[in-house]
A tleap script that builds the chain and sets N, CA, C and O, in Angstrom:
source leaprc.protein.ff14SB
mol = sequence {
  NMET ALA PRO ILE ALA VAL LYS TYR ALA GLY
  ARG GLY GLU SER ARG GLN ALA ALA SER GLN
  THR ASP LEU LEU THR GLN SER ALA ILE ALA
  LEU TRP ARG LEU VAL GLU GLN PRO SER GLY
  PRO ASN PRO TRP ASN PRO VAL THR ASN ARG
  PRO ILE ASP PRO GLU LEU ASP ALA ILE LEU
  PRO ARG LEU GLY TRP MET ILE ASP PRO GLU
  LYS ALA LEU GLY VAL ILE ALA ALA LEU CYS
  GLU LEU VAL GLU ARG LEU HIE PRO ALA LEU
  GLY VAL ASP ALA PRO ALA GLY MET PRO GLY
  GLU VAL ALA THR LEU MET THR LEU ALA GLU
  GLY GLU THR ARG SER GLY ASP ARG GLY ASN
  ARG ARG PRO TYR CARG
}
set mol.1.N position { 8.300 2.883 -2.356 }
set mol.1.CA position { 7.810 1.442 -2.120 }
set mol.1.C position { 6.820 0.868 -3.016 }
set mol.1.O position { 6.780 -0.312 -3.366 }
set mol.2.N position { 6.008 1.817 -3.365 }
set mol.2.CA position { 4.896 1.505 -4.238 }
set mol.2.C position { 5.197 0.805 -5.489 }
set mol.2.O position { 4.634 -0.236 -5.828 }
set mol.3.N position { 6.278 1.527 -6.299 }
set mol.3.CA position { 6.672 0.779 -7.527 }
set mol.3.C position { 7.175 -0.506 -7.402 }
set mol.3.O position { 6.982 -1.326 -8.300 }
set mol.4.N position { 7.866 -0.815 -6.283 }
set mol.4.CA position { 8.380 -2.235 -5.970 }
set mol.4.C position { 7.238 -3.149 -5.696 }
set mol.4.O position { 7.242 -4.275 -6.195 }
set mol.5.N position { 6.310 -2.764 -4.975 }
set mol.5.CA position { 5.079 -3.569 -4.607 }
set mol.5.C position { 4.375 -3.944 -5.808 }
set mol.5.O position { 4.009 -5.099 -6.021 }
set mol.6.N position { 4.172 -2.931 -6.636 }
set mol.6.CA position { 3.346 -3.167 -7.994 }
set mol.6.C position { 4.167 -4.127 -8.823 }
set mol.6.O position { 3.552 -5.029 -9.392 }
set mol.7.N position { 5.481 -4.049 -8.963 }
set mol.7.CA position { 6.315 -4.980 -9.698 }
set mol.7.C position { 6.089 -6.379 -9.254 }
set mol.7.O position { 5.868 -7.309 -10.030 }
set mol.8.N position { 6.165 -6.488 -7.774 }
set mol.8.CA position { 5.980 -7.927 -7.383 }
set mol.8.C position { 4.620 -8.430 -7.728 }
set mol.8.O position { 4.463 -9.529 -8.258 }
set mol.9.N position { 3.573 -7.577 -7.410 }
set mol.9.CA position { 2.249 -8.117 -7.761 }
set mol.9.C position { 2.073 -8.476 -9.182 }
set mol.9.O position { 1.493 -9.524 -9.464 }
set mol.10.N position { 2.548 -7.651 -10.144 }
set mol.10.CA position { 2.486 -7.831 -11.517 }
set mol.10.C position { 3.258 -9.045 -11.967 }
set mol.10.O position { 2.944 -9.574 -13.033 }
set mol.11.N position { 4.221 -9.517 -11.254 }
set mol.11.CA position { 5.038 -10.694 -11.519 }
set mol.11.C position { 4.315 -11.953 -10.933 }
set mol.11.O position { 4.689 -13.094 -11.204 }
set mol.12.N position { 3.292 -11.683 -10.139 }
set mol.12.CA position { 2.596 -12.792 -9.402 }
set mol.12.C position { 3.216 -13.217 -8.084 }
set mol.12.O position { 2.716 -14.127 -7.422 }
set mol.13.N position { 4.280 -12.575 -7.709 }
set mol.13.CA position { 4.994 -12.840 -6.482 }
set mol.13.C position { 4.274 -12.326 -5.248 }
set mol.13.O position { 4.623 -11.258 -4.745 }
set mol.14.N position { 3.239 -13.080 -4.722 }
set mol.14.CA position { 2.324 -12.506 -3.813 }
set mol.14.C position { 2.925 -12.408 -2.455 }
set mol.14.O position { 2.498 -11.542 -1.690 }
set mol.15.N position { 3.875 -13.215 -2.083 }
set mol.15.CA position { 4.439 -13.146 -0.814 }
set mol.15.C position { 5.435 -11.771 -0.713 }
set mol.15.O position { 5.504 -11.069 0.296 }
set mol.16.N position { 6.034 -11.584 -1.707 }
set mol.16.CA position { 6.870 -10.340 -1.785 }
set mol.16.C position { 5.961 -8.962 -1.840 }
set mol.16.O position { 6.181 -7.914 -1.233 }
set mol.17.N position { 4.953 -9.244 -2.678 }
set mol.17.CA position { 3.952 -8.099 -2.663 }
set mol.17.C position { 3.416 -7.681 -1.331 }
set mol.17.O position { 3.311 -6.517 -0.944 }
set mol.18.N position { 3.087 -8.763 -0.673 }
set mol.18.CA position { 2.469 -8.613 0.775 }
set mol.18.C position { 3.389 -8.044 1.629 }
set mol.18.O position { 2.979 -7.263 2.487 }
set mol.19.N position { 4.761 -8.346 1.525 }
set mol.19.CA position { 5.732 -7.798 2.410 }
set mol.19.C position { 5.930 -6.248 2.172 }
set mol.19.O position { 5.994 -5.410 3.071 }
set mol.20.N position { 6.010 -6.021 0.911 }
set mol.20.CA position { 6.116 -4.713 0.590 }
set mol.20.C position { 4.890 -3.768 0.901 }
set mol.20.O position { 5.033 -2.601 1.264 }
set mol.21.N position { 3.689 -4.378 0.726 }
set mol.21.CA position { 2.564 -3.647 1.102 }
set mol.21.C position { 2.439 -3.419 2.588 }
set mol.21.O position { 1.892 -2.423 3.061 }
set mol.22.N position { 2.992 -4.426 3.325 }
set mol.22.CA position { 3.109 -4.048 4.853 }
set mol.22.C position { 3.994 -2.881 5.226 }
set mol.22.O position { 3.773 -2.178 6.212 }
set mol.23.N position { 5.055 -2.697 4.357 }
set mol.23.CA position { 5.863 -1.475 4.596 }
set mol.23.C position { 5.003 -0.236 4.141 }
set mol.23.O position { 4.988 0.811 4.788 }
set mol.24.N position { 4.320 -0.422 3.034 }
set mol.24.CA position { 3.546 0.818 2.697 }
set mol.24.C position { 2.371 1.175 3.815 }
set mol.24.O position { 2.077 2.338 4.092 }
set mol.25.N position { 1.834 0.189 4.329 }
set mol.25.CA position { 0.773 0.277 5.367 }
set mol.25.C position { 1.446 0.970 6.602 }
set mol.25.O position { 0.917 1.978 7.071 }
set mol.26.N position { 2.575 0.469 7.133 }
set mol.26.CA position { 3.241 1.040 8.233 }
set mol.26.C position { 3.383 2.593 7.967 }
set mol.26.O position { 3.005 3.425 8.792 }
set mol.27.N position { 3.991 2.939 6.681 }
set mol.27.CA position { 4.153 4.359 6.381 }
set mol.27.C position { 2.993 5.163 6.469 }
set mol.27.O position { 2.957 6.229 7.085 }
set mol.28.N position { 1.862 4.563 5.739 }
set mol.28.CA position { 0.518 5.247 5.759 }
set mol.28.C position { 0.070 5.501 7.130 }
set mol.28.O position { -0.433 6.599 7.367 }
set mol.29.N position { 0.193 4.571 8.134 }
set mol.29.CA position { -0.176 4.662 9.469 }
set mol.29.C position { 0.536 5.840 10.159 }
set mol.29.O position { -0.071 6.679 10.825 }
set mol.30.N position { 1.887 5.844 9.951 }
set mol.30.CA position { 2.673 6.806 10.510 }
set mol.30.C position { 2.319 8.356 9.962 }
set mol.30.O position { 2.203 9.296 10.748 }
set mol.31.N position { 2.183 8.480 8.686 }
set mol.31.CA position { 1.848 9.756 8.164 }
set mol.31.C position { 0.292 10.152 8.615 }
set mol.31.O position { 0.015 11.335 8.812 }
set mol.32.N position { -0.580 9.241 8.749 }
set mol.32.CA position { -1.870 9.574 9.215 }
set mol.32.C position { -1.821 10.066 10.630 }
set mol.32.O position { -2.434 11.070 10.992 }
set mol.33.N position { -1.099 9.357 11.397 }
set mol.33.CA position { -1.010 9.756 12.887 }
set mol.33.C position { -0.374 11.236 12.972 }
set mol.33.O position { -0.813 12.060 13.776 }
set mol.34.N position { 0.684 11.518 12.095 }
set mol.34.CA position { 1.323 12.859 12.019 }
set mol.34.C position { 0.343 13.945 11.810 }
set mol.34.O position { 0.399 15.015 12.417 }
set mol.35.N position { -0.680 13.599 10.815 }
set mol.35.CA position { -1.729 14.631 10.449 }
set mol.35.C position { -2.849 14.721 11.458 }
set mol.35.O position { -3.354 15.795 11.787 }
set mol.36.N position { -3.222 13.521 11.944 }
set mol.36.CA position { -4.568 13.529 12.848 }
set mol.36.C position { -4.225 13.680 14.302 }
set mol.36.O position { -5.100 13.991 15.110 }
set mol.37.N position { -2.930 13.461 14.676 }
set mol.37.CA position { -2.536 13.598 16.055 }
set mol.37.C position { -1.256 14.291 16.311 }
set mol.37.O position { -0.398 13.821 17.058 }
set mol.38.N position { -1.134 15.453 15.660 }
set mol.38.CA position { 0.196 16.190 15.694 }
set mol.38.C position { 0.790 16.362 17.106 }
set mol.38.O position { 2.014 16.438 17.212 }
set mol.39.N position { 0.025 16.427 18.165 }
set mol.39.CA position { 0.583 16.598 19.472 }
set mol.39.C position { 0.433 15.323 20.346 }
set mol.39.O position { 0.630 15.282 21.560 }
set mol.40.N position { 0.049 14.274 19.542 }
set mol.40.CA position { -0.071 13.014 20.174 }
set mol.40.C position { 1.094 12.172 20.337 }
set mol.40.O position { 2.197 12.713 20.252 }
set mol.41.N position { 1.014 10.881 20.566 }
set mol.41.CA position { 2.208 10.102 20.595 }
set mol.41.C position { 3.047 9.917 19.409 }
set mol.41.O position { 2.598 10.141 18.285 }
set mol.42.N position { 4.229 9.523 19.608 }
set mol.42.CA position { 5.033 9.286 18.388 }
set mol.42.C position { 4.366 8.375 17.475 }
set mol.42.O position { 3.970 7.273 17.855 }
set mol.43.N position { 4.220 8.810 16.237 }
set mol.43.CA position { 3.484 8.008 15.182 }
set mol.43.C position { 4.195 6.777 14.793 }
set mol.43.O position { 3.530 5.871 14.291 }
set mol.44.N position { 5.396 6.641 14.952 }
set mol.44.CA position { 6.157 5.532 14.460 }
set mol.44.C position { 6.325 4.476 15.459 }
set mol.44.O position { 7.346 4.514 16.146 }
set mol.45.N position { 5.461 3.526 15.642 }
set mol.45.CA position { 5.600 2.442 16.624 }
set mol.45.C position { 5.399 1.136 16.011 }
set mol.45.O position { 4.491 0.419 16.431 }
set mol.46.N position { 6.144 0.762 15.075 }
set mol.46.CA position { 5.798 -0.580 14.313 }
set mol.46.C position { 6.046 -1.826 15.143 }
set mol.46.O position { 5.515 -2.873 14.773 }
set mol.47.N position { 6.819 -1.809 16.252 }
set mol.47.CA position { 7.107 -2.859 16.885 }
set mol.47.C position { 6.228 -3.010 18.307 }
set mol.47.O position { 6.476 -3.819 19.201 }
set mol.48.N position { 5.284 -2.160 18.294 }
set mol.48.CA position { 4.356 -2.109 19.551 }
set mol.48.C position { 3.066 -2.719 19.154 }
set mol.48.O position { 2.736 -2.820 17.973 }
set mol.49.N position { 2.295 -3.152 20.206 }
set mol.49.CA position { 0.991 -3.663 19.846 }
set mol.49.C position { -0.032 -2.564 19.996 }
set mol.49.O position { -1.155 -2.808 20.438 }
set mol.50.N position { 0.334 -1.407 19.646 }
set mol.50.CA position { -0.713 -0.317 19.705 }
set mol.50.C position { -1.823 -0.468 18.748 }
set mol.50.O position { -1.572 -0.615 17.552 }
set mol.51.N position { -3.064 -0.442 19.202 }
set mol.51.CA position { -4.214 -0.701 18.423 }
set mol.51.C position { -4.247 0.474 17.222 }
set mol.51.O position { -3.724 1.583 17.335 }
set mol.52.N position { -4.934 0.014 16.115 }
set mol.52.CA position { -5.139 0.999 15.105 }
set mol.52.C position { -6.248 1.913 15.637 }
set mol.52.O position { -7.268 1.474 16.169 }
set mol.53.N position { -5.966 3.292 15.450 }
set mol.53.CA position { -7.016 4.262 15.688 }
set mol.53.C position { -8.350 3.921 14.946 }
set mol.53.O position { -8.338 3.596 13.759 }
set mol.54.N position { -9.469 4.002 15.658 }
set mol.54.CA position { -10.826 3.640 14.992 }
set mol.54.C position { -11.066 4.474 13.772 }
set mol.54.O position { -11.711 3.958 12.859 }
set mol.55.N position { -10.607 5.754 13.638 }
set mol.55.CA position { -10.892 6.556 12.448 }
set mol.55.C position { -9.935 5.908 11.288 }
set mol.55.O position { -10.352 5.776 10.138 }
set mol.56.N position { -8.841 5.580 11.618 }
set mol.56.CA position { -8.000 5.052 10.622 }
set mol.56.C position { -8.307 3.633 10.180 }
set mol.56.O position { -8.137 3.241 9.026 }
set mol.57.N position { -8.788 2.859 11.215 }
set mol.57.CA position { -9.174 1.442 10.922 }
set mol.57.C position { -10.393 1.409 9.891 }
set mol.57.O position { -10.605 0.475 9.118 }
set mol.58.N position { -11.067 2.426 9.984 }
set mol.58.CA position { -12.392 2.492 9.092 }
set mol.58.C position { -11.946 2.782 7.662 }
set mol.58.O position { -12.760 2.498 6.784 }
set mol.59.N position { -10.761 3.312 7.293 }
set mol.59.CA position { -10.395 3.642 5.989 }
set mol.59.C position { -9.144 3.050 5.582 }
set mol.59.O position { -8.773 3.317 4.439 }
set mol.60.N position { -8.416 2.294 6.296 }
set mol.60.CA position { -7.183 1.653 6.082 }
set mol.60.C position { -7.367 0.372 5.142 }
set mol.60.O position { -7.938 -0.617 5.602 }
set mol.61.N position { -6.942 0.383 3.977 }
set mol.61.CA position { -7.040 -0.836 3.099 }
set mol.61.C position { -6.161 -1.887 3.664 }
set mol.61.O position { -5.139 -1.612 4.292 }
set mol.62.N position { -6.593 -3.164 3.420 }
set mol.62.CA position { -5.873 -4.220 3.930 }
set mol.62.C position { -5.940 -5.385 3.014 }
set mol.62.O position { -6.865 -5.514 2.212 }
set mol.63.N position { -4.880 -6.312 3.137 }
set mol.63.CA position { -4.908 -7.380 2.362 }
set mol.63.C position { -5.773 -8.541 3.144 }
set mol.63.O position { -5.821 -8.487 4.373 }
set mol.64.N position { -6.403 -9.508 2.491 }
set mol.64.CA position { -7.212 -10.312 3.218 }
set mol.64.C position { -6.424 -11.657 3.530 }
set mol.64.O position { -5.193 -11.691 3.512 }
set mol.65.N position { -7.184 -12.717 3.805 }
set mol.65.CA position { -6.556 -14.072 4.122 }
set mol.65.C position { -5.858 -14.642 2.821 }
set mol.65.O position { -4.744 -15.165 2.861 }
set mol.66.N position { -6.522 -14.513 1.791 }
set mol.66.CA position { -5.912 -15.015 0.509 }
set mol.66.C position { -5.296 -13.752 -0.136 }
set mol.66.O position { -5.949 -12.726 -0.329 }
set mol.67.N position { -4.154 -13.882 -0.416 }
set mol.67.CA position { -3.452 -12.590 -1.097 }
set mol.67.C position { -3.019 -13.080 -2.622 }
set mol.67.O position { -2.096 -13.843 -2.906 }
set mol.68.N position { -3.854 -12.490 -3.430 }
set mol.68.CA position { -3.411 -12.745 -4.918 }
set mol.68.C position { -2.905 -11.365 -5.490 }
set mol.68.O position { -2.963 -10.298 -4.877 }
set mol.69.N position { -2.412 -11.545 -6.726 }
set mol.69.CA position { -1.910 -10.213 -7.156 }
set mol.69.C position { -2.926 -9.178 -7.385 }
set mol.69.O position { -2.645 -8.014 -7.098 }
set mol.70.N position { -4.083 -9.477 -7.875 }
set mol.70.CA position { -5.156 -8.510 -8.198 }
set mol.70.C position { -5.569 -7.731 -6.846 }
set mol.70.O position { -5.737 -6.512 -6.816 }
set mol.71.N position { -5.713 -8.596 -5.715 }
set mol.71.CA position { -5.994 -8.024 -4.411 }
set mol.71.C position { -4.872 -7.090 -3.962 }
set mol.71.O position { -5.151 -6.001 -3.460 }
set mol.72.N position { -3.540 -7.512 -4.142 }
set mol.72.CA position { -2.437 -6.739 -3.682 }
set mol.72.C position { -2.467 -5.419 -4.523 }
set mol.72.O position { -2.324 -4.339 -3.950 }
set mol.73.N position { -2.637 -5.489 -5.766 }
set mol.73.CA position { -2.689 -4.227 -6.526 }
set mol.73.C position { -3.840 -3.171 -6.095 }
set mol.73.O position { -3.637 -1.957 -6.086 }
set mol.74.N position { -4.979 -3.727 -5.767 }
set mol.74.CA position { -6.059 -2.909 -5.214 }
set mol.74.C position { -5.599 -2.270 -3.911 }
set mol.74.O position { -5.810 -1.066 -3.762 }
set mol.75.N position { -5.007 -2.945 -2.981 }
set mol.75.CA position { -4.572 -2.459 -1.735 }
set mol.75.C position { -3.447 -1.404 -1.891 }
set mol.75.O position { -3.393 -0.395 -1.188 }
set mol.76.N position { -2.545 -1.711 -2.871 }
set mol.76.CA position { -1.486 -0.816 -3.094 }
set mol.76.C position { -2.088 0.497 -3.615 }
set mol.76.O position { -1.760 1.551 -3.072 }
set mol.77.N position { -2.922 0.486 -4.605 }
set mol.77.CA position { -3.525 1.645 -5.115 }
set mol.77.C position { -4.203 2.527 -3.941 }
set mol.77.O position { -4.054 3.741 -3.803 }
set mol.78.N position { -4.880 1.779 -3.225 }
set mol.78.CA position { -5.741 2.549 -2.196 }
set mol.78.C position { -4.789 3.118 -1.099 }
set mol.78.O position { -5.141 4.121 -0.478 }
set mol.79.N position { -3.742 2.586 -0.869 }
set mol.79.CA position { -2.722 3.068 0.107 }
set mol.79.C position { -1.995 4.358 -0.432 }
set mol.79.O position { -1.739 5.328 0.281 }
set mol.80.N position { -1.687 4.260 -1.799 }
set mol.80.CA position { -1.259 5.436 -2.544 }
set mol.80.C position { -2.215 6.517 -2.492 }
set mol.80.O position { -1.823 7.671 -2.321 }
set mol.81.N position { -3.436 6.238 -2.624 }
set mol.81.CA position { -4.524 7.343 -2.582 }
set mol.81.C position { -4.512 7.992 -1.292 }
set mol.81.O position { -4.559 9.216 -1.168 }
set mol.82.N position { -4.448 7.178 -0.331 }
set mol.82.CA position { -4.646 7.627 1.121 }
set mol.82.C position { -3.255 8.575 1.379 }
set mol.82.O position { -3.401 9.699 1.859 }
set mol.83.N position { -2.215 8.185 1.116 }
set mol.83.CA position { -1.052 8.983 1.359 }
set mol.83.C position { -1.012 10.318 0.526 }
set mol.83.O position { -0.584 11.381 0.976 }
set mol.84.N position { -1.482 10.143 -0.673 }
set mol.84.CA position { -1.590 11.376 -1.537 }
set mol.84.C position { -2.452 12.436 -0.895 }
set mol.84.O position { -2.107 13.616 -0.837 }
set mol.85.N position { -3.649 11.944 -0.390 }
set mol.85.CA position { -4.595 12.839 0.252 }
set mol.85.C position { -3.906 13.487 1.552 }
set mol.85.O position { -4.229 14.616 1.923 }
set mol.86.N position { -2.994 12.762 2.188 }
set mol.86.CA position { -2.467 13.261 3.378 }
set mol.86.C position { -1.267 14.374 3.168 }
set mol.86.O position { -0.925 15.128 4.078 }
set mol.87.N position { -0.701 14.382 1.918 }
set mol.87.CA position { 0.525 15.249 1.580 }
set mol.87.C position { 0.095 16.756 1.860 }
set mol.87.O position { 0.853 17.438 2.549 }
set mol.88.N position { -0.957 17.255 1.414 }
set mol.88.CA position { -1.225 18.749 1.657 }
set mol.88.C position { -1.115 19.014 3.178 }
set mol.88.O position { -0.440 19.951 3.604 }
set mol.89.N position { -1.748 18.223 3.936 }
set mol.89.CA position { -1.891 18.386 5.416 }
set mol.89.C position { -0.453 18.458 6.063 }
set mol.89.O position { -0.188 19.176 7.028 }
set mol.90.N position { 0.489 17.588 5.389 }
set mol.90.CA position { 1.809 17.534 5.892 }
set mol.90.C position { 2.634 18.615 5.453 }
set mol.90.O position { 3.763 18.799 5.907 }
set mol.91.N position { 2.044 19.414 4.486 }
set mol.91.CA position { 2.835 20.661 4.045 }
set mol.91.C position { 3.887 20.298 2.964 }
set mol.91.O position { 4.862 21.020 2.753 }
set mol.92.N position { 3.642 19.131 2.280 }
set mol.92.CA position { 4.593 18.779 1.224 }
set mol.92.C position { 3.591 18.359 0.080 }
set mol.92.O position { 2.416 18.035 0.253 }
set mol.93.N position { 4.228 18.419 -1.051 }
set mol.93.CA position { 3.617 17.886 -2.310 }
set mol.93.C position { 4.105 16.624 -2.771 }
set mol.93.O position { 5.314 16.392 -2.797 }
set mol.94.N position { 3.193 15.739 -3.160 }
set mol.94.CA position { 3.625 14.553 -3.696 }
set mol.94.C position { 4.552 14.846 -4.857 }
set mol.94.O position { 4.326 15.827 -5.566 }
set mol.95.N position { 5.701 13.958 -5.119 }
set mol.95.CA position { 6.552 14.226 -6.186 }
set mol.95.C position { 5.735 14.240 -7.413 }
set mol.95.O position { 4.967 13.304 -7.635 }
set mol.96.N position { 5.847 15.254 -8.243 }
set mol.96.CA position { 5.020 15.434 -9.421 }
set mol.96.C position { 4.818 14.386 -10.358 }
set mol.96.O position { 3.735 14.223 -10.919 }
set mol.97.N position { 5.923 13.591 -10.573 }
set mol.97.CA position { 5.873 12.456 -11.535 }
set mol.97.C position { 5.503 11.141 -10.970 }
set mol.97.O position { 5.136 10.228 -11.710 }
set mol.98.N position { 5.590 11.004 -9.633 }
set mol.98.CA position { 5.453 9.677 -9.018 }
set mol.98.C position { 4.025 9.105 -9.235 }
set mol.98.O position { 3.945 7.954 -9.663 }
set mol.99.N position { 2.907 9.796 -8.983 }
set mol.99.CA position { 1.643 9.173 -9.035 }
set mol.99.C position { 1.423 8.687 -10.536 }
set mol.99.O position { 0.812 7.641 -10.755 }
set mol.100.N position { 1.905 9.425 -11.500 }
set mol.100.CA position { 1.606 8.948 -12.902 }
set mol.100.C position { 2.507 7.810 -13.176 }
set mol.100.O position { 2.081 6.922 -13.915 }
set mol.101.N position { 3.667 7.717 -12.692 }
set mol.101.CA position { 4.599 6.537 -12.863 }
set mol.101.C position { 3.886 5.390 -12.282 }
set mol.101.O position { 3.669 4.367 -12.932 }
set mol.102.N position { 3.514 5.560 -11.035 }
set mol.102.CA position { 2.868 4.394 -10.377 }
set mol.102.C position { 1.599 3.864 -11.090 }
set mol.102.O position { 1.374 2.661 -11.225 }
set mol.103.N position { 0.784 4.856 -11.538 }
set mol.103.CA position { -0.445 4.493 -12.372 }
set mol.103.C position { 0.008 3.638 -13.675 }
set mol.103.O position { -0.545 2.599 -14.035 }
set mol.104.N position { 1.052 4.223 -14.285 }
set mol.104.CA position { 1.460 3.429 -15.507 }
set mol.104.C position { 1.882 2.093 -15.101 }
set mol.104.O position { 1.437 1.163 -15.772 }
set mol.105.N position { 2.697 1.814 -14.076 }
set mol.105.CA position { 3.059 0.540 -13.680 }
set mol.105.C position { 1.899 -0.291 -13.233 }
set mol.105.O position { 1.832 -1.493 -13.486 }
set mol.106.N position { 1.045 0.320 -12.608 }
set mol.106.CA position { -0.286 -0.374 -12.107 }
set mol.106.C position { -1.010 -0.954 -13.308 }
set mol.106.O position { -1.482 -2.090 -13.259 }
set mol.107.N position { -1.110 -0.119 -14.480 }
set mol.107.CA position { -1.734 -0.576 -15.581 }
set mol.107.C position { -1.091 -1.736 -16.220 }
set mol.107.O position { -1.788 -2.655 -16.650 }
set mol.108.N position { 0.181 -1.755 -16.308 }
set mol.108.CA position { 1.007 -2.809 -16.842 }
set mol.108.C position { 0.862 -4.052 -15.996 }
set mol.108.O position { 0.743 -5.147 -16.544 }
set mol.109.N position { 0.867 -3.924 -14.652 }
set mol.109.CA position { 0.753 -5.093 -13.667 }
set mol.109.C position { -0.643 -5.728 -13.811 }
set mol.109.O position { -0.835 -6.942 -13.883 }
set mol.110.N position { -1.668 -4.706 -13.846 }
set mol.110.CA position { -3.049 -5.380 -14.063 }
set mol.110.C position { -3.208 -6.051 -15.293 }
set mol.110.O position { -3.962 -7.022 -15.362 }
set mol.111.N position { -2.527 -5.605 -16.354 }
set mol.111.CA position { -2.639 -6.482 -17.601 }
set mol.111.C position { -1.974 -7.810 -17.473 }
set mol.111.O position { -2.522 -8.787 -17.983 }
set mol.112.N position { -0.876 -7.932 -16.856 }
set mol.112.CA position { -0.160 -9.124 -16.528 }
set mol.112.C position { -1.042 -10.002 -15.737 }
set mol.112.O position { -1.172 -11.174 -16.091 }
set mol.113.N position { -1.725 -9.501 -14.594 }
set mol.113.CA position { -2.421 -10.413 -13.790 }
set mol.113.C position { -3.678 -10.924 -14.425 }
set mol.113.O position { -4.185 -12.001 -14.111 }
set mol.114.N position { -4.182 -10.076 -15.370 }
set mol.114.CA position { -5.423 -10.512 -16.108 }
set mol.114.C position { -5.120 -11.462 -17.112 }
set mol.114.O position { -6.061 -12.129 -17.542 }
set mol.115.N position { -3.872 -11.671 -17.612 }
set mol.115.CA position { -3.486 -12.588 -18.671 }
set mol.115.C position { -3.552 -13.910 -18.106 }
set mol.115.O position { -3.614 -14.859 -18.887 }
set mol.116.N position { -3.549 -14.122 -16.821 }
set mol.116.CA position { -3.756 -15.353 -16.149 }
set mol.116.C position { -2.595 -16.328 -16.191 }
set mol.116.O position { -2.666 -17.407 -15.603 }
set mol.117.N position { -1.525 -15.956 -16.883 }
set mol.117.CA position { -0.380 -16.819 -16.963 }
set mol.117.C position { 0.615 -16.521 -15.827 }
set mol.117.O position { 1.480 -15.656 -15.960 }
set mol.118.N position { 0.477 -17.248 -14.715 }
set mol.118.CA position { 1.292 -17.158 -13.572 }
set mol.118.C position { 2.246 -18.341 -13.344 }
set mol.118.O position { 2.961 -18.450 -12.348 }
set mol.119.N position { 2.192 -19.188 -14.325 }
set mol.119.CA position { 3.057 -20.413 -14.143 }
set mol.119.C position { 2.459 -21.335 -13.141 }
set mol.119.O position { 1.271 -21.657 -13.145 }
set mol.120.N position { 3.340 -21.741 -12.287 }
set mol.120.CA position { 2.748 -22.594 -11.149 }
set mol.120.C position { 2.633 -21.872 -9.767 }
set mol.120.O position { 2.585 -22.511 -8.716 }
set mol.121.N position { 2.593 -20.578 -9.821 }
set mol.121.CA position { 2.505 -19.788 -8.653 }
set mol.121.C position { 1.047 -19.899 -8.139 }
set mol.121.O position { 0.095 -19.983 -8.915 }
set mol.122.N position { 0.923 -19.893 -6.785 }
set mol.122.CA position { -0.341 -19.870 -6.239 }
set mol.122.C position { -0.494 -18.732 -5.163 }
set mol.122.O position { 0.524 -18.161 -4.772 }
set mol.123.N position { -1.757 -18.376 -4.661 }
set mol.123.CA position { -1.896 -17.186 -3.765 }
set mol.123.C position { -1.060 -17.499 -2.473 }
set mol.123.O position { -0.973 -18.656 -2.064 }
set mol.124.N position { -0.525 -16.582 -1.921 }
set mol.124.CA position { 0.126 -16.729 -0.692 }
set mol.124.C position { -0.860 -16.687 0.461 }
set mol.124.O position { -1.731 -15.818 0.491 }
set mol.125.N position { -0.737 -17.668 1.476 }
set mol.125.CA position { -1.675 -17.685 2.579 }
set mol.125.C position { -0.936 -17.364 3.767 }
set mol.125.O position { -1.509 -17.313 4.855 }
savepdb mol mol.pdb
quit
């Protein structure tokens, strides 16, 4: 999901980047709950109004009111970092090439967002 989110942000497609970032966030929440609450409730509850755990709330990156490509890229990077830190506790390794590939895409997308040429696009509200 991260490469797709980065692609959208790099293109200046804030609405699509926000949507993909929401999917990344839901996955990060589920993985965090698997690690931190292994005998607790089912971690996958995307359609419930279950509050975010206070420990997770303190570290979970979020998009703000105004969503621009730069902000989206920062949140995507932070979510990737959070999930990568959880992998050892889950007993799995992050795919060896994936973090590097996402970092490369992130660098390209950051260059595009810094160029300032977004046509007539505006931040998603």
